[in-house]
C-alpha positions, 0 to 999 in steps of 0.5 A, spaced: 487 740 292 479 740 291 479 731 293 484 733 298 479 738 301 473 733 300 477 728 303 479 732 309 471 734 310 468 727 310 474 725 314 473 730 319 465 729 319 466 721 320 470 723 326 465 728 329 460 724 328 463 717 330 465 721 337 459 724 338 455 717 337 460 714 342 459 719 347 450 719 347 451 712 348 457 712 354 456 713 361 461 719 360 458 725 361 463 729 365 469 733 362 475 729 365 482 733 366 484 729 359 478 732 355 479 739 358 487 739 357 484 740 349 479 745 350 485 751 351 490 751 346 497 754 347 503 755 343 506 749 346 500 746 341 503 750 336 510 748 336 507 741 337 503 741 331 508 744 327 514 739 329 509 734 326 507 737 320 515 737 319 516 730 320 510 728 316 512 732 310 519 730 310 518 723 311 513 724 305 517 727 301 524 723 302 519 717 302 523 714 308 516 712 312 510 714 310 506 711 316 509 717 320 504 722 317 499 717 319 501 718 326 502 725 326 495 726 324 492 721 329 495 725 334 495 732 332 488 732 330 483 726 332 483 728 340 481 735 339 476 732 333 474 727 339 473 732 344 469 737 340 465 730 339 464 730 346 462 738 347 457 737 342 454 730 344 454 733 351 451 740 349 457 744 352 459 749 347 465 751 350 469 745 350 467 744 343 469 751 341 476 751 345 477 743 341 475 746 335 480 751 335 486 746 338 484 742 331 484 748 327 491 750 330 494 744 328 491 743 321 493 750 319 500 748 323 501 742 319 499 745 312 504 751 313 509 746 316 508 741 310 508 747 305 515 749 308 518 742 307 515 742 299 518 749 298 524 746 301 525 741 296 524 745 291 517 743 290 513 749 286 519 751 283 516 754 277 512 759 281 515 766 279 518 770 284 512 774 286 508 767 287 514 765 292 513 771 295 506 771 296 506 764 298 512 766 304 508 771 306 502 768 307 505 762 311 509 768 315 502 771 317 499 765 318 503 763 323 504 770 326 496 770 327 496 763 330 502 765 335 499 771 338 492 768 341 496 761 343 501 765 346 496 770 350 492 764 352 499 760 355 501 767 358 494 766 361 494 759 364 501 761 366 498 766 370 493 762 373 498 757 375 502 762 379 496 765 382 494 758 384 500 757 387 500 763 391 494 762 394 495 755 396 502 757 400 497 763 402 493 757 405 498 753 407 
């Protein structure tokens, strides 16, 4: 666990440092739609991360293509980290914070999904019923805690879209 956390911390630091350095030396200083899309995580982002985690964990446990784990990580974790680096380099805390929220959402969803698959395949069967119940409770509470703000964000984005459509219709 310690080695994994250290690897995660070092990988995150290297990704942030690299992204920040690239933005500092590049002419790109304005947020593009691709960057902005990674600053408002929603329930859809959580679902994508959950299914990425399930696929990656399944591939690892059944030894049916370990490369899918790298792909899941690259698609779910690296883009938000690159946007955090952009936010840091441009001094935009809103962009950095929103992308950091997406990174944490994806990271936790992948970890929770991997835990579910591991339990499904009977890893940790030496745990007591109390430990198993505690772990299941933590997973459920974690998903609920992640889902509430992301669901609210999705609702807000949908409401904004409806308002914009109504304004366009009225102006037309």
